[in-house]
VEXDREN-2710 file (C-alpha; in Angstrom, 1 decimal):
% VEXDREN-2710
k/r/px/py/pz
1/MET/-94.7/222.9/150.4
2/LYS/-90.7/223.9/151.1
3/LYS/-88.6/222.0/148.8
4/ARG/-85.8/219.7/150.8
5/LYS/-82.4/220.4/150.4
6/THR/-80.1/217.4/150.3
7/ALA/-75.9/218.2/151.4
8/LEU/-73.1/216.2/150.4
9/VAL/-70.6/217.3/152.7
10/LEU/-66.8/215.2/152.5
11/SER/-64.1/215.6/154.4
12/GLY/-60.6/215.8/154.5
13/GLY/-58.4/212.5/153.9
14/GLY/-55.5/212.6/151.2
15/SER/-55.5/209.7/149.6
16/ARG/-58.5/207.9/151.1
17/GLY/-60.9/209.9/148.8
18/GLY/-61.6/207.2/146.5
19/TYR/-63.9/206.2/149.2
20/GLN/-65.9/209.5/148.8
21/CYS/-65.7/209.0/144.8
22/GLY/-67.2/205.0/145.6
23/VAL/-70.5/207.0/148.0
24/TRP/-71.0/209.4/145.1
25/GLN/-71.7/206.5/142.8
26/ALA/-74.0/204.5/145.1
27/LEU/-76.1/208.2/145.7
28/GLU/-76.4/208.7/142.1
29/GLU/-77.5/204.4/142.0
30/LEU/-80.1/205.3/144.7
31/GLY/-81.3/208.5/142.9
32/ILE/-80.7/210.6/145.6
33/ASP/-80.3/214.5/144.6
34/ILE/-77.5/216.2/145.5
35/ASP/-78.6/220.4/146.1
36/ILE/-75.5/221.2/147.9
37/VAL/-71.9/220.8/148.3
38/VAL/-69.4/221.1/150.9
39/GLY/-65.9/220.0/150.8
40/VAL/-62.5/220.1/152.4
41/SER/-59.2/219.2/151.2
42/VAL/-59.6/216.0/149.0
43/GLY/-63.4/216.7/149.6
44/ALA/-62.9/220.2/147.9
45/ILE/-61.4/218.4/144.6
46/ASN/-63.9/215.4/144.7
47/GLY/-67.0/218.1/145.6
48/SER/-66.1/220.2/142.2
49/MET/-66.6/216.7/140.2
50/VAL/-70.1/215.8/141.6
51/VAL/-71.0/219.5/141.2
52/GLN/-70.0/218.9/137.6
53/GLY/-71.9/216.0/137.4
54/ASP/-69.6/212.7/136.4
55/SER/-69.1/210.1/138.4
56/ILE/-67.4/207.9/135.8
57/LYS/-64.7/210.5/134.9
58/THR/-64.0/211.3/138.4
59/ALA/-63.6/207.3/139.3
60/ASN/-61.4/206.8/136.2
61/LEU/-59.4/209.5/137.6
62/TRP/-59.4/207.9/141.1
63/ARG/-57.9/204.3/139.2
64/GLU/-55.0/206.0/137.5
65/MET/-53.8/208.7/140.4
66/GLU/-49.8/207.5/142.3
67/THR/-48.3/209.3/144.5
68/ASP/-45.9/211.3/141.7
69/MET/-48.9/212.5/140.0
70/ILE/-50.2/214.5/143.2
71/PHE/-46.7/215.6/144.9
72/ASP/-43.6/216.7/142.9
73/VAL/-41.4/213.8/144.3
74/GLU/-39.8/210.8/142.1
75/GLU/-41.7/208.3/140.7
76/GLU/-42.1/205.0/142.5
77/LEU/-40.5/206.6/145.7
78/THR/-41.7/204.2/148.4
79/LEU/-43.7/206.2/151.6
80/PRO/-40.8/206.6/153.7
81/ASP/-38.9/207.8/150.7
82/VAL/-41.7/210.8/150.4
83/ALA/-41.7/211.1/154.2
84/LYS/-38.3/212.3/153.7
85/GLU/-38.4/214.4/151.2
86/MET/-41.1/216.5/152.9
87/ILE/-38.4/216.6/155.9
88/ARG/-35.5/217.5/154.0
89/ASN/-37.2/220.0/151.9
90/GLN/-39.3/221.2/154.5
91/GLY/-42.9/220.0/152.3
92/VAL/-43.0/219.2/148.8
93/GLY/-45.1/221.2/146.0
94/SER/-48.0/219.9/144.0
95/THR/-47.5/221.0/140.5
96/GLY/-48.6/217.7/139.6
97/LEU/-52.3/218.2/141.5
98/GLN/-52.6/221.5/139.9
99/LYS/-52.3/220.3/136.3
100/LEU/-55.1/217.3/137.2
101/LEU/-57.3/220.0/138.6
102/HIS/-56.8/222.4/135.3
103/ALA/-57.6/218.8/133.5
104/TYR/-60.4/217.9/135.2
105/VAL/-62.3/220.8/137.0
106/ASP/-64.0/222.4/135.0
107/GLU/-65.2/226.2/136.1
108/ASP/-67.5/227.5/133.9
109/VAL/-69.5/224.5/134.6
110/ILE/-69.0/224.4/138.2
111/ARG/-70.7/227.8/138.6
112/GLN/-73.3/227.1/136.1
113/SER/-74.4/224.5/138.3
114/PRO/-77.8/224.8/140.4
115/VAL/-75.8/223.0/142.5
116/GLU/-74.4/225.2/145.5
117/PHE/-70.3/224.6/146.3
118/GLY/-68.6/225.4/148.8
119/LEU/-65.2/224.5/150.4
120/GLU/-62.7/225.8/153.4
121/VAL/-59.3/227.0/153.2
122/VAL/-57.0/228.6/156.0
123/GLU/-54.5/231.5/155.6
124/ILE/-51.0/231.1/156.4
125/PRO/-49.5/231.6/159.0
126/SER/-52.2/233.1/161.3
127/PHE/-54.3/229.8/160.4
128/LYS/-57.6/232.4/160.1
129/PRO/-60.2/230.2/158.5
130/HIS/-62.7/230.8/155.1
131/PHE/-65.4/229.1/154.5
132/LEU/-66.2/230.0/150.5
133/TRP/-69.1/229.0/147.8
134/LYS/-68.1/229.2/144.5
135/GLU/-69.8/232.8/144.1
136/ASP/-67.4/234.4/146.6
137/ILE/-64.1/232.9/145.0
138/PRO/-63.1/235.2/141.9
139/GLU/-63.3/234.5/138.4
140/GLY/-60.6/231.8/137.4
141/GLN/-59.4/231.3/140.7
142/LEU/-61.7/228.2/141.6
143/ALA/-59.1/225.8/140.5
144/ASP/-56.6/227.4/143.1
145/PHE/-58.8/227.5/146.4
146/ILE/-59.2/223.8/145.8
147/THR/-55.1/223.2/145.7
148/ALA/-55.3/225.5/148.7
149/SER/-58.4/223.6/150.6
150/ALA/-55.8/220.0/149.6
151/SER/-52.3/221.8/150.7
152/VAL/-51.7/219.4/153.9
153/PHE/-49.2/222.3/155.5
154/PRO/-46.4/221.8/156.0
155/ALA/-46.2/218.4/154.3
156/ILE/-47.3/220.2/151.4
157/HIS/-46.5/223.6/150.4
158/ALA/-49.3/226.5/151.4
159/HIS/-50.9/227.6/148.1
160/ARG/-50.2/231.2/146.7
161/ILE/-52.8/233.0/145.5
162/GLY/-52.6/236.4/145.1
163/ASP/-50.0/238.0/148.1
164/LYS/-51.5/235.3/150.1
165/LEU/-50.7/232.4/151.4
166/TYR/-53.6/229.6/151.9
167/ALA/-53.4/225.6/153.3
168/ASP/-55.9/222.9/154.0
169/GLY/-59.0/223.8/155.8
170/GLY/-58.7/220.6/157.9
171/TYR/-57.2/222.5/160.2
172/GLU/-60.7/224.5/161.3
173/ASP/-62.6/221.8/160.4
174/VAL/-61.9/218.8/158.7
175/CYS/-65.6/217.9/158.0
176/PRO/-68.0/221.4/158.5
177/ALA/-71.4/219.9/157.4
178/PHE/-72.6/223.4/159.5
179/MET/-71.5/225.1/155.9
180/ALA/-74.7/223.1/154.2
181/LEU/-76.7/225.0/156.7
182/GLU/-76.0/228.4/155.5
183/LYS/-77.6/227.3/151.9
184/GLY/-80.6/225.7/153.8
185/ALA/-80.1/222.4/153.5
186/THR/-82.8/220.2/155.6
187/ASP/-81.0/216.8/155.1
188/VAL/-77.3/216.1/155.0
189/ILE/-75.2/213.4/154.0
190/ALA/-71.3/213.1/155.7
191/VAL/-68.9/211.4/155.0
192/TYR/-65.5/211.0/157.0
193/LEU/-62.3/209.8/156.6
194/SER/-61.2/209.6/159.9
195/ALA/-57.9/211.3/158.8
196/LEU/-56.2/214.1/160.7
197/GLY/-57.4/217.2/160.9
198/ARG/-60.0/218.9/163.6
199/TYR/-62.6/216.9/164.1
200/ARG/-65.7/219.1/165.6
201/PRO/-68.4/216.5/167.0
202/GLU/-70.2/219.6/168.7
203/ARG/-71.0/221.2/165.8
204/LEU/-71.8/217.7/163.7
205/GLU/-74.6/217.3/166.6
206/GLN/-76.3/220.5/165.7
207/VAL/-76.8/219.4/162.4
208/PRO/-80.6/218.2/162.0
209/ASN/-81.4/214.7/159.6
210/LEU/-77.2/214.1/159.6
211/THR/-76.5/210.7/157.8
212/MET/-72.7/209.8/158.4
213/ILE/-71.1/207.6/156.3
214/LYS/-67.4/206.0/157.2
215/SER/-65.5/203.3/157.2
216/LYS/-65.0/200.9/159.7
217/TRP/-61.5/199.7/157.8
218/ASP/-58.4/201.4/158.1
219/LEU/-58.3/203.1/154.8
220/GLY/-54.6/203.4/154.8
221/ASP/-52.3/206.2/154.8
222/VAL/-53.1/209.6/153.6
223/LEU/-50.2/210.9/151.7
224/SER/-49.8/207.6/149.4
225/PHE/-51.8/207.6/146.1
226/ASP/-51.7/204.1/144.6
227/LYS/-54.7/202.8/142.1
228/THR/-55.0/199.5/143.2
229/ARG/-55.7/200.7/146.6
230/SER/-57.8/203.3/145.1
231/LYS/-60.3/201.0/143.6
232/ARG/-60.6/199.1/146.6
233/LEU/-61.5/202.3/148.7
234/ILE/-64.5/203.1/145.7
235/ARG/-65.5/199.5/146.7
236/LEU/-65.8/200.0/149.7
237/GLY/-67.4/203.1/149.8
238/TRP/-70.0/201.9/147.6
239/LEU/-71.0/199.1/150.0
240/ASP/-71.0/201.6/152.4
241/THR/-73.5/203.6/151.3
242/MET/-75.8/201.1/150.4
243/LYS/-75.6/199.6/154.0
244/THR/-76.2/202.7/155.6
245/PHE/-79.5/203.4/153.5
246/ASP/-81.0/200.1/154.4
247/ILE/-79.7/198.7/150.9
248/PHE/-77.6/195.6/152.4
249/ASP/-76.7/194.2/155.7
250/GLY/-73.9/194.0/157.6
251/GLU/-71.2/196.0/159.4
252/TYR/-67.6/195.4/158.4
253/TYR/-69.0/192.9/155.7
254/THR/-72.1/193.1/153.1
255/PHE/-74.7/190.8/153.1
256/VAL/-77.5/190.5/150.7
257/LYS/-80.2/191.6/153.0
258/GLY/-82.1/189.0/154.8
259/ALA/-79.2/186.8/154.0
260/PHE/-79.2/186.2/157.9
261/ASP/-81.4/187.2/161.1
262/LYS/-80.0/189.8/163.0
263/ARG/-78.2/188.4/165.8
264/THR/-77.0/185.9/163.4
265/LEU/-75.8/188.6/161.1
266/LYS/-73.6/190.0/163.8
267/ARG/-72.0/186.3/164.3
268/ALA/-71.5/186.0/160.5
269/ASP/-69.9/189.5/160.2
270/ALA/-67.4/188.2/163.5
271/ALA/-66.4/184.8/161.4
272/ALA/-66.0/186.9/158.7
273/ARG/-63.5/189.2/160.4
274/VAL/-61.8/186.6/162.1
275/PHE/-60.9/184.4/159.1
276/GLY/-60.0/187.6/156.8
277/LEU/-62.7/186.9/154.0
278/ASN/-62.9/189.5/151.4
279/PRO/-64.7/192.5/152.5
280/LEU/-65.3/193.8/148.6
281/ILE/-67.6/191.0/148.1
282/LEU/-71.3/191.1/148.4
283/TYR/-72.3/188.1/150.3
284/GLY/-75.3/185.8/149.6
285/ARG/-76.1/183.3/152.1
286/GLU/-74.5/180.2/150.1
287/THR/-71.5/182.3/148.8
288/PHE/-70.6/183.4/152.5
289/LEU/-70.9/179.9/153.7
290/GLU/-68.7/178.2/151.1
291/LYS/-65.9/180.8/151.8
292/LEU/-66.0/180.1/155.1
293/ALA/-66.3/176.6/155.4
294/ALA/-63.0/177.0/152.9
295/ALA/-61.3/179.2/155.3
296/VAL/-62.5/176.9/158.5
297/SER/-60.8/174.0/156.6
298/ASP/-57.4/175.9/156.3
299/ALA/-57.4/176.9/160.1
300/ARG/-57.4/173.2/160.7
301/ARG/-54.3/172.4/159.6
302/ASP/-52.9/175.0/162.6
303/MET/-54.1/173.1/165.1
304/GLU/-51.3/170.4/166.2
305/ALA/-51.1/172.9/169.6
306/LEU/-54.5/171.6/170.6
307/ALA/-54.7/168.7/169.2
308/GLY/-54.4/166.7/172.7
309/VAL/-57.3/168.4/174.3
310/ASP/-60.4/166.6/175.4
311/LEU/-63.0/168.7/174.3
312/SER/-65.4/166.2/176.3
313/SER/-63.3/166.9/179.8
314/GLY/-65.3/168.6/182.9
315/ASP/-62.1/170.2/184.0
316/LEU/-61.2/172.8/181.2
317/THR/-61.5/175.9/183.2
318/MET/-61.4/179.0/181.7
319/ALA/-58.0/179.6/182.7
320/LYS/-56.6/176.7/181.3
321/LEU/-58.6/177.5/178.0
322/GLY/-57.5/181.1/178.0
323/ALA/-53.7/179.9/178.4
324/LEU/-53.8/177.4/176.3
325/LEU/-55.7/179.5/173.3
326/LYS/-52.8/182.6/173.9
327/LYS/-50.5/179.7/172.0
328/VAL/-52.3/179.8/168.8
329/ASN/-54.2/182.3/166.4
330/LYS/-57.7/184.3/166.5
331/LYS/-58.6/181.4/163.9
332/THR/-57.8/178.1/165.3
333/ALA/-58.6/179.6/168.7
334/THR/-62.3/179.8/166.9
335/VAL/-62.5/176.6/165.4
336/PHE/-61.1/175.0/168.5
337/ILE/-64.5/177.1/170.6
338/ALA/-66.6/176.2/167.8
339/ASP/-65.6/172.4/168.2
340/HIS/-66.1/173.1/171.9
341/ILE/-69.6/174.2/171.8
342/ARG/-70.1/171.4/169.3
343/ALA/-69.3/168.8/171.7
344/LYS/-70.5/169.7/174.9
345/GLY/-73.7/171.7/173.8
346/GLU/-75.4/174.3/176.6
347/GLU/-72.9/173.0/179.1
348/SER/-70.2/174.4/177.0
349/ILE/-67.8/177.2/179.2
350/PHE/-67.8/179.4/175.9
351/LEU/-71.7/179.7/176.0
352/LYS/-71.1/181.5/179.4
353/LYS/-71.5/185.5/179.7
354/TYR/-68.0/186.2/180.9
355/ALA/-66.4/183.8/178.3
356/GLY/-68.1/186.2/175.9
357/LYS/-66.6/189.0/177.5
358/ILE/-62.7/187.5/177.0
359/LEU/-63.0/186.2/173.8
360/LYS/-66.0/188.1/172.3
361/GLU/-65.0/187.9/168.5
362/GLU/-63.5/184.5/168.5
363/THR/-66.5/183.3/170.8
364/ASP/-69.0/185.2/168.4
365/ALA/-67.6/183.6/165.5
366/ALA/-67.5/180.2/166.8
367/LYS/-71.5/180.3/167.5
368/PHE/-72.1/180.8/163.7
369/LEU/-69.8/178.4/163.0
370/ALA/-71.6/175.9/165.6
371/ALA/-75.2/177.0/164.2
372/ALA/-73.9/176.7/160.4
373/GLU/-72.4/173.5/161.4
374/LEU/-69.0/174.1/159.8
375/VAL/-67.6/172.4/162.5
END
């Protein structure tokens, strides 16, 4: 039988790249071998580390990175200050990134590895795309082309190699999964960071056996590197990968397999969002109920505006309730709805279909609270 080949495609996304590191850690734990790696921008950086095979070293790098280590800006500048520098100087340099790549990227190991490695750059000023494999890149220039792929022109200066300027390949395709097919990929795992760049869904639709991993959370600004945020992104990437491969349950949040049935799980996820639980925790049933109960208790302190409402009253129309709930936040509204469901049972107006459409997330969350007897 013909051997199956698994490709890992890593999109661009700047400082969101820690998420891809978490994905890779999960894939290693799941025993998924990678035969082909394709990367764009920060994906090219992470991709080179995947080929080298040291996920611990990569995680340590992301846990230490700060903006001034990557770009030629003063230490501890705020993001608005960095943006001003980019405007004032028509972009900033990336000598810090180049130093990191020369320290962390071992070209000999990558070239000798059986894992195929490809990246994408565009030529400046024509923006002509170049889809390159490691064998296409001259000896000694691999770090330069990775730097070029991660140079988000014009915010970051284009990178000169020989007599040409190159920049971020995301101008052509921020997630070029099609490249993996050139090397015979039968299964493709793509990690999309939902960042700026030309996203080509029509190309992705042509990729067979495609598994897409992307976060439902906002992963933050792409140009602000912060080691605390990177730790969070690594964790989110790991959790999302485990959910993608059906090891855990959940959408925004992550639950031990089988902690709740499918319908209850959806409502639990809504409740966690409404009450702002920590998305980095792997929740078992008891732990989740405990954390949620504490959050509900805190929310009750803000219910003075609804204290005089008679939940058993038959004249509480949806119009009246809608106007009333506009006075409070989502947490308080959810607790109120849950109380109403507990008081009125199947007669609660919030169990009508139209109520769910108007206050969907709050209603789903309230149904969970009521069923779990947290109100």
